[in-house]
C-alpha positions as CSV (number, residue, x, y, z in Angstrom):
1,M,0.0,0.0,0.0
2,N,1.5,3.3,-1.1
3,Q,1.8,6.3,1.2
4,A,-1.1,8.2,-0.5
5,N,-3.6,5.4,0.0
6,S,-2.5,5.1,3.5
7,T,-3.1,8.8,4.2
8,V,-6.5,8.6,2.6
9,M,-7.5,5.6,4.7
10,S,-6.2,7.3,7.8
11,S,-8.2,10.4,7.1
12,R,-11.4,8.4,6.5
13,S,-10.8,6.5,9.7
14,N,-10.4,9.8,11.7
15,W,-13.5,11.2,10.1
16,R,-15.5,8.2,11.0
17,G,-14.2,8.4,14.5
18,L,-15.2,12.0,14.8
19,V,-18.7,11.3,13.5
20,A,-19.0,8.5,16.0
21,A,-17.9,10.7,18.9
22,C,-20.3,13.4,17.9
23,A,-23.2,10.8,17.7
24,V,-22.4,9.6,21.2
25,A,-22.2,13.1,22.6
26,L,-25.6,14.0,21.1
27,L,-27.3,10.7,21.9
28,G,-29.1,12.1,24.8
29,G,-30.1,15.3,23.0
30,C,-29.7,18.7,24.8
31,V,-31.0,18.9,28.3
32,T,-30.9,21.7,30.9
33,S,-32.3,21.3,34.4
34,Q,-32.9,23.2,37.6
35,V,-33.8,21.6,41.0
36,Q,-34.4,23.5,44.1
37,G,-36.0,23.3,47.5
38,V,-37.9,25.7,49.8
39,R,-37.9,24.7,53.5
40,E,-40.7,25.6,55.8
41,S,-39.6,23.6,58.9
42,N,-36.9,21.3,60.1
43,T,-36.9,17.7,59.0
44,G,-35.1,14.5,59.8
45,I,-35.9,10.7,59.8
46,R,-35.2,8.0,62.2
47,E,-34.7,4.3,61.8
48,G,-38.1,2.5,61.0
49,E,-39.6,5.7,59.6
50,G,-40.5,6.0,55.9
51,V,-42.2,8.0,53.2
52,V,-45.1,7.5,50.9
53,I,-45.2,9.3,47.6
54,M,-48.7,10.2,46.2
55,A,-50.1,12.0,43.2
56,K,-51.7,15.3,43.9
57,S,-55.1,15.3,42.2
58,Y,-57.5,17.9,41.1
59,H,-61.2,17.8,40.1
60,L,-60.2,19.4,36.8
61,G,-57.0,18.0,35.4
62,N,-55.0,14.8,35.2
63,E,-53.1,13.2,37.9
64,T,-49.3,13.2,37.8
65,E,-48.1,10.3,35.6
66,A,-48.1,7.0,37.4
67,K,-44.7,6.0,35.8
68,F,-43.1,9.2,37.1
69,I,-44.3,8.5,40.7
70,E,-42.9,4.9,40.4
71,C,-39.6,6.4,39.2
72,V,-39.3,8.8,42.0
73,G,-40.3,6.2,44.6
74,A,-37.7,3.8,43.3
75,T,-35.0,6.4,43.1
76,V,-35.7,7.7,46.6
77,G,-35.4,4.2,48.0
78,R,-32.2,3.2,46.5
79,G,-28.5,4.3,46.5
80,S,-26.6,6.3,49.1
81,G,-29.0,7.6,51.7
82,G,-32.0,5.7,50.3
83,L,-35.2,6.0,52.4
84,R,-37.8,3.4,53.1
85,V,-40.7,4.0,50.7
86,V,-44.1,2.6,51.5
87,P,-46.0,1.8,48.2
88,N,-48.8,4.3,47.8
89,T,-51.4,1.6,46.9
90,E,-50.7,-0.2,50.2
91,F,-50.9,3.1,52.1
92,V,-54.2,4.2,50.4
93,D,-55.8,0.8,50.9
94,A,-54.8,0.6,54.5
95,L,-56.2,4.1,55.2
96,F,-59.4,3.6,53.0
97,P,-61.3,5.9,52.4
98,W,-59.4,8.8,53.8
99,F,-56.7,9.1,51.1
100,E,-58.9,8.6,48.0
101,P,-58.8,11.5,45.6
102,R,-62.2,13.0,46.8
103,T,-61.5,12.6,50.6
104,A,-57.7,13.3,50.9
105,P,-56.9,16.4,52.8
106,A,-56.1,19.4,50.5
107,D,-53.5,20.8,52.8
108,T,-52.0,20.3,56.3
109,K,-54.8,22.2,57.9
110,G,-56.9,19.1,57.4
111,L,-54.4,16.7,59.1
112,P,-55.5,17.2,62.8
113,A,-59.1,16.3,62.0
114,L,-58.0,13.3,59.9
115,M,-55.7,12.0,62.6
116,S,-58.5,12.2,65.2
117,R,-60.6,9.7,63.2
118,P,-60.7,6.2,64.7
119,G,-57.9,4.0,63.6
120,V,-56.1,6.6,61.4
121,K,-53.3,7.6,63.6
122,E,-52.7,3.9,64.7
123,M,-52.6,2.7,61.1
124,I,-50.1,5.4,60.0
125,A,-47.9,4.5,62.9
126,E,-48.2,0.8,62.0
127,K,-47.1,1.6,58.4
128,G,-44.2,3.7,59.8
129,V,-45.0,6.7,57.6
130,R,-43.3,9.9,58.7
131,Y,-43.7,12.0,55.5
132,I,-46.3,12.1,52.8
133,V,-44.8,13.5,49.5
134,W,-47.4,15.0,47.2
135,L,-46.2,15.1,43.5
136,D,-47.7,17.5,41.0
137,G,-46.7,18.2,37.5
138,D,-46.3,16.9,33.9
139,T,-44.1,16.6,30.8
140,D,-45.3,18.5,27.7
141,R,-44.0,19.1,24.3
142,V,-43.8,22.9,23.9
143,A,-42.1,23.4,20.5
144,G,-40.9,21.6,17.4
145,G,-40.0,21.9,13.8
146,G,-38.3,20.7,10.7
147,S,-39.5,18.2,8.1
148,M,-38.9,14.6,7.1
149,S,-39.7,12.8,3.9
150,C,-39.5,9.0,3.3
151,A,-39.8,7.1,0.1
152,A,-39.5,3.6,-1.2
153,G,-38.7,2.4,-4.7
154,P,-37.6,-0.7,-6.6
155,G,-34.0,0.0,-5.6
156,G,-34.8,0.5,-2.0
157,G,-35.9,3.4,0.1
158,G,-34.9,5.9,2.8
159,C,-35.7,9.1,4.8
160,F,-34.2,12.5,4.4
161,G,-34.6,15.6,6.4
162,F,-34.3,16.9,9.9
163,A,-36.8,17.3,12.8
164,W,-36.6,18.6,16.3
165,W,-38.9,19.0,19.3
166,Q,-38.6,20.4,22.8
167,N,-40.2,18.9,26.0
168,D,-40.5,20.6,29.3
169,A,-40.8,18.5,32.5
170,N,-41.9,20.6,35.5
171,Y,-42.7,18.8,38.8
172,E,-43.1,19.9,42.4
173,A,-43.1,17.7,45.5
174,S,-44.9,19.0,48.7
175,V,-43.5,17.3,51.8
176,W,-45.9,16.9,54.7
177,D,-44.5,15.9,58.1
178,L,-46.9,13.7,59.9
179,S,-45.1,13.9,63.2
180,G,-45.8,17.7,63.6
181,L,-48.8,17.8,61.3
182,E,-47.1,20.5,59.3
183,D,-45.9,21.4,55.8
184,A,-42.1,20.8,55.7
185,G,-41.6,22.5,52.4
186,T,-41.4,21.9,48.7
187,V,-38.8,20.5,46.2
188,S,-39.2,21.4,42.5
189,A,-37.6,20.2,39.2
190,D,-37.7,22.1,36.0
191,V,-36.1,20.3,33.1
192,S,-36.0,21.3,29.4
193,G,-34.8,19.1,26.7
194,T,-34.5,19.3,22.9
195,S,-34.5,16.0,20.8
196,F,-33.2,15.7,17.2
197,L,-34.1,13.4,14.4
198,P,-31.6,13.8,11.5
199,A,-32.1,11.4,8.6
200,I,-29.9,10.6,5.6
201,V,-31.4,7.3,4.4
202,V,-31.8,6.1,8.0
203,P,-33.3,8.3,10.8
204,I,-31.1,8.6,13.9
205,P,-33.1,9.7,16.9
206,L,-31.2,11.7,19.5
207,I,-33.5,11.8,22.4
208,A,-33.4,14.1,25.4
209,R,-34.6,12.2,28.4
210,T,-36.3,15.1,30.2
211,Q,-38.7,13.1,32.3
212,S,-36.0,10.7,33.6
213,R,-33.7,13.5,34.4
214,A,-36.5,15.3,36.3
215,C,-37.1,12.1,38.2
216,K,-33.5,11.6,39.3
217,G,-33.0,15.3,40.2
218,L,-36.2,15.6,42.2
219,A,-35.6,12.2,44.0
220,D,-32.0,13.0,44.9
221,Q,-33.0,16.4,46.3
222,L,-35.9,14.9,48.2
223,K,-33.6,12.6,50.0
224,L,-31.3,15.4,51.0
225,F,-34.4,17.5,52.0
226,I,-35.9,14.9,54.2
227,V,-32.7,13.9,56.1
228,D,-32.0,17.7,56.5
229,E,-28.7,17.8,54.6
230,D,-27.4,20.5,52.5
231,P,-26.8,19.3,48.9
232,V,-23.1,18.9,48.0
C-alpha cells in the first residue's frame, strides 16, 4: 500500500471516529435542568420511619403520571441515603377511604381532623409513615419543527430531512411531616430538553430524556431535604 492510499484511509478513519464521537455526545439530546427546595420547617428521619409518595389530584385536570411516581419512589429508595418507601397503593388501601382523591386532605390544615378519626393515627404508625410527599406536574411538548420525507422504490428506500422537538418537564413535591402535622416545604424540578431526528437514508433519533432527568433530580433532592442535609 502506497503512502497516498495510507493517508486517505487514515483520514477516512479519523473522520468516521469524529462522526461516531459526535453521535455519542448528542445521543441524549440537549438537556438543561434546575432543581431547588424551599424549606418551611426542620426535617429528619429515624430508623423505621418511611415516606409515601402520592399523586396530587385535582377535580379538573390529570393526575401526575403513574410512571413518574414509580420512578421517584424507586430512586428515593435506592442508592446512598436511600429512604424506606411505602407503596402508595398499600398506604391508600390501609387508610381507606381517607386518602382517596375525593377525601384526601387538601392541605396540612386538614391533618388534625384526619388524625383524630378512629384508627387513622394507629394505622399510619403501623405503616411507619413519617412523611407524605405529594407530587404534581407533567411533561409537555412545547415546541418543534423541521421536516422529514421518506420514500420507497424498486432499488430500496430511505428518509431524508431533519426534525426537532422540545419537551419541558415541570414537577413539584410538597412534603408533609406527619409527626408535627405541618408542611415541611417543597422540592421542584424544571427540566427542558431538545431532541433531534436527522435522517440521511436512515433516521437517527437523538432523544433528550427530560422526564428521567427530572425524576432523578427531584428524588435525589428529596432525600437530602428529608434527612435535612445541604446538597453537596
